MMTF fields as JSON, N, C-alpha, C and O atoms, coordinates in Angstrom:
{
  "mmtfVersion": "1.0.0",
  "mmtfProducer": "UNKNOWN",
  "numBonds": 435,
  "numAtoms": 436,
  "numGroups": 109,
  "numChains": 1,
  "numModels": 1,
  "chainsPerModel": [1],
  "groupsPerChain": [109],
  "chainIdList": ["A"],
  "bondAtomList": [4, 2, 8, 6, 12, 10, 16, 14, 20, 18, 24, 22, 28, 26, 32, 30, 36, 34, 40, 38, 44, 42, 48, 46, 52, 50, 56, 54, 60, 58, 64, 62, 68, 66, 72, 70, 76, 74, 80, 78, 84, 82, 88, 86, 92, 90, 96, 94, 100, 98, 104, 102, 108, 106, 112, 110, 116, 114, 120, 118, 124, 122, 128, 126, 132, 130, 136, 134, 140, 138, 144, 142, 148, 146, 152, 150, 156, 154, 160, 158, 164, 162, 168, 166, 172, 170, 176, 174, 180, 178, 184, 182, 188, 186, 192, 190, 196, 194, 200, 198, 204, 202, 208, 206, 212, 210, 216, 214, 220, 218, 224, 222, 228, 226, 232, 230, 236, 234, 240, 238, 244, 242, 248, 246, 252, 250, 256, 254, 260, 258, 264, 262, 268, 266, 272, 270, 276, 274, 280, 278, 284, 282, 288, 286, 292, 290, 296, 294, 300, 298, 304, 302, 308, 306, 312, 310, 316, 314, 320, 318, 324, 322, 328, 326, 332, 330, 336, 334, 340, 338, 344, 342, 348, 346, 352, 350, 356, 354, 360, 358, 364, 362, 368, 366, 372, 370, 376, 374, 380, 378, 384, 382, 388, 386, 392, 390, 396, 394, 400, 398, 404, 402, 408, 406, 412, 410, 416, 414, 420, 418, 424, 422, 428, 426, 432, 430],
  "bondOrderList": [1, 1, 1, 1, 1, 1, 1, 1, 1, 1, 1, 1, 1, 1, 1, 1, 1, 1, 1, 1, 1, 1, 1, 1, 1, 1, 1, 1, 1, 1, 1, 1, 1, 1, 1, 1, 1, 1, 1, 1, 1, 1, 1, 1, 1, 1, 1, 1, 1, 1, 1, 1, 1, 1, 1, 1, 1, 1, 1, 1, 1, 1, 1, 1, 1, 1, 1, 1, 1, 1, 1, 1, 1, 1, 1, 1, 1, 1, 1, 1, 1, 1, 1, 1, 1, 1, 1, 1, 1, 1, 1, 1, 1, 1, 1, 1, 1, 1, 1, 1, 1, 1, 1, 1, 1, 1, 1, 1],
  "groupList": [{"groupName": "MET", "atomNameList": ["N", "CA", "C", "O"], "elementList": ["N", "C", "C", "O"], "formalChargeList": [0, 0, 0, 0], "bondAtomList": [1, 0, 2, 1, 3, 2], "bondOrderList": [1, 1, 2], "singleLetterCode": "M", "chemCompType": "L-PEPTIDE LINKING"}, {"groupName": "ASP", "atomNameList": ["N", "CA", "C", "O"], "elementList": ["N", "C", "C", "O"], "formalChargeList": [0, 0, 0, 0], "bondAtomList": [1, 0, 2, 1, 3, 2], "bondOrderList": [1, 1, 2], "singleLetterCode": "D", "chemCompType": "L-PEPTIDE LINKING"}, {"groupName": "LEU", "atomNameList": ["N", "CA", "C", "O"], "elementList": ["N", "C", "C", "O"], "formalChargeList": [0, 0, 0, 0], "bondAtomList": [1, 0, 2, 1, 3, 2], "bondOrderList": [1, 1, 2], "singleLetterCode": "L", "chemCompType": "L-PEPTIDE LINKING"}, {"groupName": "SER", "atomNameList": ["N", "CA", "C", "O"], "elementList": ["N", "C", "C", "O"], "formalChargeList": [0, 0, 0, 0], "bondAtomList": [1, 0, 2, 1, 3, 2], "bondOrderList": [1, 1, 2], "singleLetterCode": "S", "chemCompType": "L-PEPTIDE LINKING"}, {"groupName": "LYS", "atomNameList": ["N", "CA", "C", "O"], "elementList": ["N", "C", "C", "O"], "formalChargeList": [0, 0, 0, 0], "bondAtomList": [1, 0, 2, 1, 3, 2], "bondOrderList": [1, 1, 2], "singleLetterCode": "K", "chemCompType": "L-PEPTIDE LINKING"}, {"groupName": "PHE", "atomNameList": ["N", "CA", "C", "O"], "elementList": ["N", "C", "C", "O"], "formalChargeList": [0, 0, 0, 0], "bondAtomList": [1, 0, 2, 1, 3, 2], "bondOrderList": [1, 1, 2], "singleLetterCode": "F", "chemCompType": "L-PEPTIDE LINKING"}, {"groupName": "ARG", "atomNameList": ["N", "CA", "C", "O"], "elementList": ["N", "C", "C", "O"], "formalChargeList": [0, 0, 0, 0], "bondAtomList": [1, 0, 2, 1, 3, 2], "bondOrderList": [1, 1, 2], "singleLetterCode": "R", "chemCompType": "L-PEPTIDE LINKING"}, {"groupName": "GLY", "atomNameList": ["N", "CA", "C", "O"], "elementList": ["N", "C", "C", "O"], "formalChargeList": [0, 0, 0, 0], "bondAtomList": [1, 0, 2, 1, 3, 2], "bondOrderList": [1, 1, 2], "singleLetterCode": "G", "chemCompType": "PEPTIDE LINKING"}, {"groupName": "ILE", "atomNameList": ["N", "CA", "C", "O"], "elementList": ["N", "C", "C", "O"], "formalChargeList": [0, 0, 0, 0], "bondAtomList": [1, 0, 2, 1, 3, 2], "bondOrderList": [1, 1, 2], "singleLetterCode": "I", "chemCompType": "L-PEPTIDE LINKING"}, {"groupName": "PRO", "atomNameList": ["N", "CA", "C", "O"], "elementList": ["N", "C", "C", "O"], "formalChargeList": [0, 0, 0, 0], "bondAtomList": [1, 0, 2, 1, 3, 2], "bondOrderList": [1, 1, 2], "singleLetterCode": "P", "chemCompType": "L-PEPTIDE LINKING"}, {"groupName": "VAL", "atomNameList": ["N", "CA", "C", "O"], "elementList": ["N", "C", "C", "O"], "formalChargeList": [0, 0, 0, 0], "bondAtomList": [1, 0, 2, 1, 3, 2], "bondOrderList": [1, 1, 2], "singleLetterCode": "V", "chemCompType": "L-PEPTIDE LINKING"}, {"groupName": "ALA", "atomNameList": ["N", "CA", "C", "O"], "elementList": ["N", "C", "C", "O"], "formalChargeList": [0, 0, 0, 0], "bondAtomList": [1, 0, 2, 1, 3, 2], "bondOrderList": [1, 1, 2], "singleLetterCode": "A", "chemCompType": "L-PEPTIDE LINKING"}, {"groupName": "GLN", "atomNameList": ["N", "CA", "C", "O"], "elementList": ["N", "C", "C", "O"], "formalChargeList": [0, 0, 0, 0], "bondAtomList": [1, 0, 2, 1, 3, 2], "bondOrderList": [1, 1, 2], "singleLetterCode": "Q", "chemCompType": "L-PEPTIDE LINKING"}, {"groupName": "HIS", "atomNameList": ["N", "CA", "C", "O"], "elementList": ["N", "C", "C", "O"], "formalChargeList": [0, 0, 0, 0], "bondAtomList": [1, 0, 2, 1, 3, 2], "bondOrderList": [1, 1, 2], "singleLetterCode": "H", "chemCompType": "L-PEPTIDE LINKING"}, {"groupName": "THR", "atomNameList": ["N", "CA", "C", "O"], "elementList": ["N", "C", "C", "O"], "formalChargeList": [0, 0, 0, 0], "bondAtomList": [1, 0, 2, 1, 3, 2], "bondOrderList": [1, 1, 2], "singleLetterCode": "T", "chemCompType": "L-PEPTIDE LINKING"}, {"groupName": "GLU", "atomNameList": ["N", "CA", "C", "O"], "elementList": ["N", "C", "C", "O"], "formalChargeList": [0, 0, 0, 0], "bondAtomList": [1, 0, 2, 1, 3, 2], "bondOrderList": [1, 1, 2], "singleLetterCode": "E", "chemCompType": "L-PEPTIDE LINKING"}, {"groupName": "TYR", "atomNameList": ["N", "CA", "C", "O"], "elementList": ["N", "C", "C", "O"], "formalChargeList": [0, 0, 0, 0], "bondAtomList": [1, 0, 2, 1, 3, 2], "bondOrderList": [1, 1, 2], "singleLetterCode": "Y", "chemCompType": "L-PEPTIDE LINKING"}, {"groupName": "ASN", "atomNameList": ["N", "CA", "C", "O"], "elementList": ["N", "C", "C", "O"], "formalChargeList": [0, 0, 0, 0], "bondAtomList": [1, 0, 2, 1, 3, 2], "bondOrderList": [1, 1, 2], "singleLetterCode": "N", "chemCompType": "L-PEPTIDE LINKING"}, {"groupName": "TRP", "atomNameList": ["N", "CA", "C", "O"], "elementList": ["N", "C", "C", "O"], "formalChargeList": [0, 0, 0, 0], "bondAtomList": [1, 0, 2, 1, 3, 2], "bondOrderList": [1, 1, 2], "singleLetterCode": "W", "chemCompType": "L-PEPTIDE LINKING"}, {"groupName": "CYS", "atomNameList": ["N", "CA", "C", "O"], "elementList": ["N", "C", "C", "O"], "formalChargeList": [0, 0, 0, 0], "bondAtomList": [1, 0, 2, 1, 3, 2], "bondOrderList": [1, 1, 2], "singleLetterCode": "C", "chemCompType": "L-PEPTIDE LINKING"}],
  "groupTypeList": [0, 1, 2, 3, 4, 2, 4, 5, 6, 1, 7, 2, 8, 9, 10, 8, 11, 12, 1, 10, 13, 14, 4, 15, 10, 2, 0, 2, 11, 16, 11, 17, 15, 2, 11, 8, 6, 4, 3, 2, 15, 14, 7, 16, 11, 13, 16, 18, 3, 6, 3, 6, 17, 15, 2, 18, 0, 4, 7, 15, 3, 3, 7, 17, 14, 12, 4, 2, 10, 15, 8, 6, 10, 1, 19, 1, 19, 1, 11, 2, 2, 16, 2, 10, 15, 12, 4, 7, 17, 11, 19, 13, 14, 7, 17, 6, 14, 19, 5, 5, 6, 6, 2, 15, 17, 15, 17, 3, 3],
  "groupIdList": [1, 2, 3, 4, 5, 6, 7, 8, 9, 10, 11, 12, 13, 14, 15, 16, 17, 18, 19, 20, 21, 22, 23, 24, 25, 26, 27, 28, 29, 30, 31, 32, 33, 34, 35, 36, 37, 38, 39, 40, 41, 42, 43, 44, 45, 46, 47, 48, 49, 50, 51, 52, 53, 54, 55, 56, 57, 58, 59, 60, 61, 62, 63, 64, 65, 66, 67, 68, 69, 70, 71, 72, 73, 74, 75, 76, 77, 78, 79, 80, 81, 82, 83, 84, 85, 86, 87, 88, 89, 90, 91, 92, 93, 94, 95, 96, 97, 98, 99, 100, 101, 102, 103, 104, 105, 106, 107, 108, 109],
  "secStructList": [7, 7, 4, 4, 4, 7, 7, 7, 5, 6, 6, 5, 3, 3, 3, 3, 3, 3, 3, 6, 6, 6, 7, 7, 3, 3, 3, 3, 3, 3, 3, 7, 2, 2, 2, 2, 2, 2, 2, 2, 2, 2, 1, 5, 7, 3, 3, 3, 3, 6, 6, 6, 6, 3, 3, 3, 3, 6, 6, 6, 6, 6, 1, 7, 7, 3, 3, 3, 3, 3, 3, 3, 3, 7, 6, 6, 1, 1, 7, 3, 3, 3, 3, 3, 3, 3, 7, 1, 7, 1, 1, 6, 6, 1, 7, 1, 1, 1, 7, 7, 7, 7, 7, 7, 7, 6, 6, 7, 7],
  "xCoordList": [18.696, 19.282, 18.898, 17.777, 19.834, 19.523, 19.315, 19.687, 18.719, 18.356, 19.544, 19.379, 20.722, 21.896, 22.263, 22.982, 21.785, 22.075, 21.158, 21.453, 20.042, 19.08, 19.621, 20.318, 19.288, 19.73, 18.571, 17.72, 18.567, 17.547, 17.977, 19.165, 17.007, 17.28, 16.532, 15.308, 17.275, 16.7, 15.944, 14.918, 16.471, 15.894, 14.712, 14.132, 14.345, 13.17, 13.507, 14.487, 12.677, 12.805, 11.396, 10.452, 11.241, 9.907, 9.472, 10.277, 8.175, 7.585, 6.372, 5.454, 6.377, 5.21, 4.48, 5.085, 3.176, 2.358, 1.62, 0.96, 1.74, 1.118, 0.31, 0.753, -0.891, -1.722, -1.056, -0.791, -0.79, -0.068, -0.856, -0.261, -2.193, -3.018, -3.299, -3.145, -3.712, -4.109, -2.946, -3.032, -1.859, -0.674, -0.955, -0.114, -2.109, -2.474, -1.592, -1.382, -1.078, -0.309, -1.314, -2.206, -1.169, -2.15, -1.782, -2.629, -0.538, -0.155, 1.357, 2.102, 1.779, 3.175, 3.217, 2.439, 4.116, 4.292, 5.786, 6.607, 6.117, 7.507, 7.631, 6.696, 8.799, 9.063, 10.434, 11.351, 10.552, 11.867, 12.22, 11.454, 13.358, 13.786, 12.792, 12.526, 12.243, 11.279, 10.025, 9.518, 9.528, 8.33, 8.576, 7.707, 9.756, 10.081, 10.169, 9.636, 10.843, 10.954, 9.573, 9.295, 8.726, 7.378, 6.561, 5.788, 6.729, 6.033, 6.448, 5.605, 7.74, 8.258, 7.81, 7.493, 7.789, 7.431, 5.947, 5.595, 5.079, 3.634, 2.969, 1.905, 3.61, 2.996, 1.99, 1.264, 1.942, 1.078, 1.909, 2.865, 1.53, 2.299, 2.268, 1.206, 3.451, 3.629, 4.413, 5.235, 4.142, 4.784, 5.14, 4.767, 5.879, 6.175, 5.39, 5.547, 4.558, 3.782, 4.652, 5.065, 4.925, 5.731, 4.944, 5.531, 3.643, 2.836, 2.606, 2.62, 2.397, 2.161, 3.435, 3.459, 4.501, 5.786, 5.646, 6.103, 4.988, 4.795, 4.628, 4.271, 4.893, 4.705, 3.213, 2.457, 2.775, 1.373, 1.243, 2.001, 0.263, -0.061, -1.209, -2.223, -1.056, -2.103, -3.386, -3.404, -4.452, -5.741, -6.015, -7.05, -5.116, -5.329, -6.591, -7.204, -6.986, -8.238, -9.37, -10.535, -9.049, -10.084, -10.472, -11.567, -9.578, -9.808, -9.345, -9.411, -8.875, -8.389, -6.91, -6.033, -6.668, -5.302, -4.607, -5.236, -3.299, -2.469, -1.679, -0.716, -2.096, -1.366, -0.124, -0.219, 1.013, 2.285, 2.602, 2.615, 2.855, 3.234, 4.747, 5.389, 5.3, 6.732, 7.193, 6.425, 8.448, 9.067, 10.186, 11.065, 10.135, 11.194, 11.973, 11.438, 13.242, 14.149, 14.567, 14.911, 14.539, 14.945, 16.46, 17.183, 16.925, 18.323, 19.308, 20.457, 18.882, 19.762, 19.629, 20.323, 18.75, 18.496, 17.951, 18.15, 17.251, 16.73, 15.208, 14.648, 14.543, 13.076, 12.631, 13.334, 11.439, 10.888, 9.549, 8.837, 9.229, 7.93, 7.316, 7.847, 6.189, 5.444, 4.4, 3.518, 4.484, 3.451, 2.472, 2.839, 1.207, 0.246, -1.071, -1.402, -1.804, -3.203, -4.006, -4.091, -4.591, -5.318, -6.724, -7.463, -7.085, -8.452, -9.128, -8.704, -10.165, -10.838, -10.052, -9.235, -10.308, -9.644, -8.305, -8.133, -7.364, -6.047, -5.988, -5.237, -6.78, -6.695, -7.616, -8.74, -7.122, -7.926, -9.141, -10.038, -9.183, -10.327, -11.485, -12.577, -11.233, -12.252, -12.078, -12.834, -11.083, -10.798, -9.966, -9.241, -10.081, -9.341, -7.836, -7.121, -7.363, -5.945, -5.775, -6.702, -4.626, -4.338, -4.091, -4.089, -3.885, -3.579, -4.833, -4.878, -5.853, -7.122, -7.312, -8.299, -6.376, -6.491, -5.437, -4.369, -5.761, -4.874, -4.391, -5.187, -3.121, -2.571, -2.786, -2.331, -3.476, -3.823, -2.874, -2.363, -2.651, -1.882, -2.785, -3.827, -2.391, -3.221, -3.394, -4.351, -2.485, -2.538, -3.332, -3.523, -3.8, -4.537, -5.977, -6.539, -6.564, -7.932, -8.933, -10.138],
  "yCoordList": [-8.416, -7.974, -6.517, -6.105, -5.747, -4.349, -4.109, -4.931, -2.974, -2.641, -2.57, -2.766, -2.297, -2.165, -3.478, -3.468, -4.59, -5.908, -6.233, -7.133, -5.498, -5.784, -5.373, -4.368, -6.169, -5.911, -5.315, -6.028, -3.997, -3.282, -3.225, -3.123, -3.291, -3.123, -1.88, -1.807, -0.913, 0.389, 0.98, 1.638, 0.733, 1.293, 0.53, 0.942, -0.594, -1.351, -2.805, -3.348, -3.418, -4.836, -5.44, -4.833, -6.634, -7.247, -7.71, -8.182, -7.56, -7.948, -8.835, -8.448, -10.007, -10.879, -10.689, -10.767, -10.44, -10.334, -11.651, -12.142, -12.215, -13.496, -13.344, -12.713, -13.938, -13.925, -14.774, -15.956, -14.197, -14.887, -16.063, -17.015, -16.015, -17.079, -18.2, -19.376, -17.84, -18.855, -19.313, -20.348, -18.545, -18.782, -18.513, -18.813, -17.96, -17.636, -16.495, -15.497, -16.656, -15.59, -14.561, -14.888, -13.331, -12.298, -11.439, -11.169, -11.01, -10.091, -9.982, -10.409, -9.404, -9.057, -7.564, -7.048, -6.88, -5.445, -5.141, -6.05, -3.879, -3.468, -2.447, -1.701, -2.43, -1.457, -0.838, -1.482, 0.406, 1.032, 1.118, 0.669, 1.685, 1.74, 2.519, 2.139, 3.596, 4.398, 3.585, 3.658, 2.817, 2.001, 0.963, 0.708, 0.374, -0.618, 0.045, -0.469, 1.184, 1.899, 2.318, 2.209, 2.789, 3.218, 2.023, 2.146, 0.866, -0.356, -0.726, -1.036, -0.692, -1.035, -0.016, -0.378, 1.249, 2.33, 2.312, 2.511, 2.075, 2.182, 0.856, 0.832, -0.261, -1.564, -1.937, -2.922, -1.158, -1.442, -1.46, -0.697, -2.345, -2.544, -1.306, -0.776, -0.866, 0.232, -0.301, -1.208, 0.278, -0.138, 1.095, 2.219, 0.854, 1.922, 1.656, 0.6, 2.587, 2.448, 2.837, 3.989, 1.866, 2.146, 2.964, 3.769, 2.779, 3.52, 4.972, 5.879, 5.188, 6.547, 7.221, 8.421, 6.409, 6.919, 7.583, 8.704, 6.839, 7.38, 6.264, 5.132, 6.618, 5.721, 5.557, 6.522, 4.339, 4.135, 3.079, 2.111, 3.296, 2.313, 1.462, 1.996, 0.154, -0.749, -0.461, -0.497, -0.177, 0.076, 1.515, 1.802, 2.437, 3.826, 4.422, 5.311, 3.95, 4.455, 3.424, 3.806, 2.129, 1.078, 0.625, 0.104, 0.823, 0.311, -1.132, -1.675, -1.756, -3.144, -3.162, -3.401, -2.909, -2.747, -4.077, -5.13, -3.988, -5.139, -4.787, -4.022, -5.352, -5.147, -6.026, -7.246, -5.412, -6.112, -6.9, -6.348, -8.183, -9.038, -9.237, -9.201, -9.446, -9.744, -9.512, -9.697, -9.107, -9.039, -10.073, -10.078, -10.939, -11.936, -11.603, -11.03, -11.97, -11.703, -13.034, -13.966, -13.129, -14.397, -14.582, -13.666, -15.769, -16.157, -15.285, -15.138, -14.71, -13.865, -12.377, -11.542, -12.055, -10.665, -9.804, -8.589, -10.447, -9.675, -9.756, -9.377, -10.249, -10.274, -10.319, -10.834, -9.764, -9.739, -10.454, -10.547, -10.951, -11.543, -10.765, -10.761, -10.105, -9.434, -10.425, -10.825, -10.82, -11.631, -10.647, -9.85, -10.714, -9.685, -10.273, -11.424, -9.466, -9.749, -8.894, -7.675, -9.554, -8.857, -8.499, -9.355, -7.236, -6.781, -6.581, -5.729, -7.35, -7.251, -7.962, -8.839, -7.577, -8.195, -7.533, -6.336, -8.318, -7.782, -7.186, -6.242, -7.736, -7.333, -6.153, -6.082, -5.231, -4.07, -4.462, -3.643, -5.708, -6.185, -6.635, -6.925, -6.689, -7.156, -8.605, -9.111, -9.278, -10.658, -10.691, -9.745, -11.773, -11.937, -11.826, -11.198, -12.44, -12.453, -12.006, -12.131, -11.5, -11.121, -12.358, -12.263, -13.502, -14.735, -15.604, -16.715, -15.08, -15.792, -16.424, -17.122, -16.185, -16.756, -17.833, -17.807, -18.778, -19.888, -19.79, -19.522, -20.002, -20.035, -21.415, -22.407, -21.488, -22.763, -23.057, -22.145, -24.327, -24.78, -24.72, -25.374, -23.938, -23.783, -25.077, -25.213, -26.038, -27.294, -28.375, -29.465, -28.082, -29.104, -29.186, -28.194, -30.367, -30.569, -30.288, -30.404],
  "zCoordList": [-5.622, -6.872, -7.098, -6.799, -7.627, -7.893, -9.39, -10.228, -9.696, -11.073, -12.022, -13.226, -11.511, -12.378, -13.066, -14.065, -12.553, -13.14, -14.323, -15.109, -14.447, -15.507, -16.873, -17.006, -17.881, -19.252, -20.047, -20.581, -20.107, -20.867, -22.331, -22.634, -23.225, -24.649, -25.102, -25.001, -25.598, -25.948, -24.763, -24.93, -23.56, -22.348, -21.779, -20.774, -22.42, -21.984, -21.697, -22.206, -20.875, -20.559, -20.603, -20.096, -21.205, -21.233, -19.843, -19.04, -19.59, -18.307, -18.57, -19.293, -17.984, -18.02, -16.7, -15.631, -16.779, -15.569, -15.383, -16.299, -14.187, -13.867, -12.584, -11.624, -12.585, -11.392, -10.316, -10.535, -9.185, -8.114, -7.552, -7.047, -7.633, -7.064, -8.053, -7.723, -9.267, -10.255, -11.128, -11.788, -11.13, -11.978, -13.455, -14.303, -13.774, -15.151, -15.673, -14.984, -16.903, -17.541, -18.046, -18.829, -17.6, -17.894, -19.094, -19.946, -19.171, -20.238, -20.349, -19.467, -21.446, -21.682, -21.952, -22.754, -21.288, -21.504, -21.361, -21.234, -21.385, -21.249, -20.132, -19.839, -19.52, -18.46, -18.679, -19.189, -18.29, -18.213, -16.725, -15.872, -16.431, -15.023, -14.171, -13.031, -14.704, -13.952, -13.62, -12.501, -14.581, -14.346, -13.252, -12.419, -13.263, -12.233, -10.861, -9.878, -10.807, -9.531, -9.007, -7.813, -9.903, -9.513, -9.027, -8.078, -9.674, -9.237, -7.825, -6.983, -7.571, -6.243, -5.189, -4.056, -5.576, -4.66, -4.287, -3.124, -5.274, -5.037, -4.689, -4.07, -5.093, -4.879, -5.963, -5.822, -7.042, -8.189, -9.464, -9.608, -10.391, -11.615, -12.506, -12.833, -12.883, -13.83, -15.02, -14.89, -16.172, -17.413, -18.23, -17.893, -19.321, -20.261, -21.534, -22.147, -21.933, -23.165, -24.35, -24.482, -25.203, -26.389, -27.399, -28.122, -27.465, -28.442, -28.011, -28.844, -26.722, -26.222, -25.716, -25.442, -25.599, -25.121, -23.751, -23.529, -22.827, -21.482, -20.455, -20.783, -19.223, -18.088, -17.832, -17.947, -17.485, -17.124, -16.039, -15.984, -15.185, -14.166, -14.695, -15.143, -14.648, -15.114, -14.342, -13.112, -15.072, -14.456, -14.088, -13.487, -14.43, -14.03, -14.655, -14.065, -15.829, -16.413, -16.323, -16.204, -16.377, -16.364, -14.964, -14.758, -14.004, -12.658, -12.48, -11.377, -13.565, -13.515, -13.125, -13.954, -11.871, -11.38, -11.119, -11.018, -11.015, -10.663, -9.416, -9.472, -8.286, -7.035, -7.08, -7.222, -6.961, -7.087, -5.819, -4.719, -5.986, -4.872, -4.871, -3.822, -6.052, -6.154, -7.589, -8.534, -7.744, -9.065, -9.088, -8.227, -10.081, -10.274, -11.534, -12.483, -11.526, -12.638, -13.239, -12.512, -14.57, -15.193, -15.096, -14.703, -15.458, -15.273, -16.053, -15.636, -17.167, -17.978, -17.644, -18.224, -16.723, -16.301, -17.444, -17.458, -18.42, -19.541, -19.666, -20.694, -18.624, -18.585, -17.131, -16.262, -16.885, -15.535, -15.492, -16.492, -14.322, -14.049, -12.898, -11.787, -13.169, -12.109, -11.609, -12.37, -10.367, -9.734, -9.108, -8.245, -9.563, -9.196, -8.717, -9.003, -7.993, -7.679, -8.65, -8.506, -9.638, -10.692, -10.227, -9.741, -10.378, -10.111, -11.466, -12.246, -11.751, -13.046, -14.128, -13.847, -15.363, -16.507, -16.785, -16.557, -17.277, -17.6, -18.998, -19.243, -19.918, -21.327, -21.637, -21.141, -22.462, -22.855, -23.7, -23.9, -24.199, -24.992, -24.105, -24.593, -22.792, -21.862, -21.449, -20.62, -22.023, -21.645, -20.366, -20.057, -19.645, -18.388, -18.628, -17.848, -19.711, -20.051, -21.499, -22.299, -21.833, -23.221, -24.089, -25.316, -23.464, -24.196, -24.301, -23.771, -24.994, -25.126, -26.508, -26.738, -27.421, -28.767, -28.967, -28.354, -29.839, -30.127, -31.573, -32.472, -31.8, -33.139, -33.713, -33.143, -34.839, -35.463, -36.621, -37.27, -36.866, -38.006, -39.231, -39.266, -40.235, -41.429, -42.2, -42.962, -42.019, -42.749, -42.033, -42.573, -40.815, -40.079, -40.578, -41.043, -40.477, -40.966, -39.876, -40.1]
}
């Protein structure tokens, strides 16, 4: 599949990063076409920072890189799955994954 089939919204597409070995969901980020091309070119996960408005390689400052194994496209072509070999923690908080908290029902006892 080529990039022209992807459905970007405002130039971005959501990307879920998953550990290729453990299948653990590590994080959700966004990519533009440049980030995807850079990921494919370098073999390391690149994303688009919406807050900084710039391209970034995961781990470029922390050393917690994501070696790209494969990029999968969902059935609607509007989301990507990066299968990665995670080095270190994925979350900027120091947690292994960004999904370390649970949403609780306020009405439960």
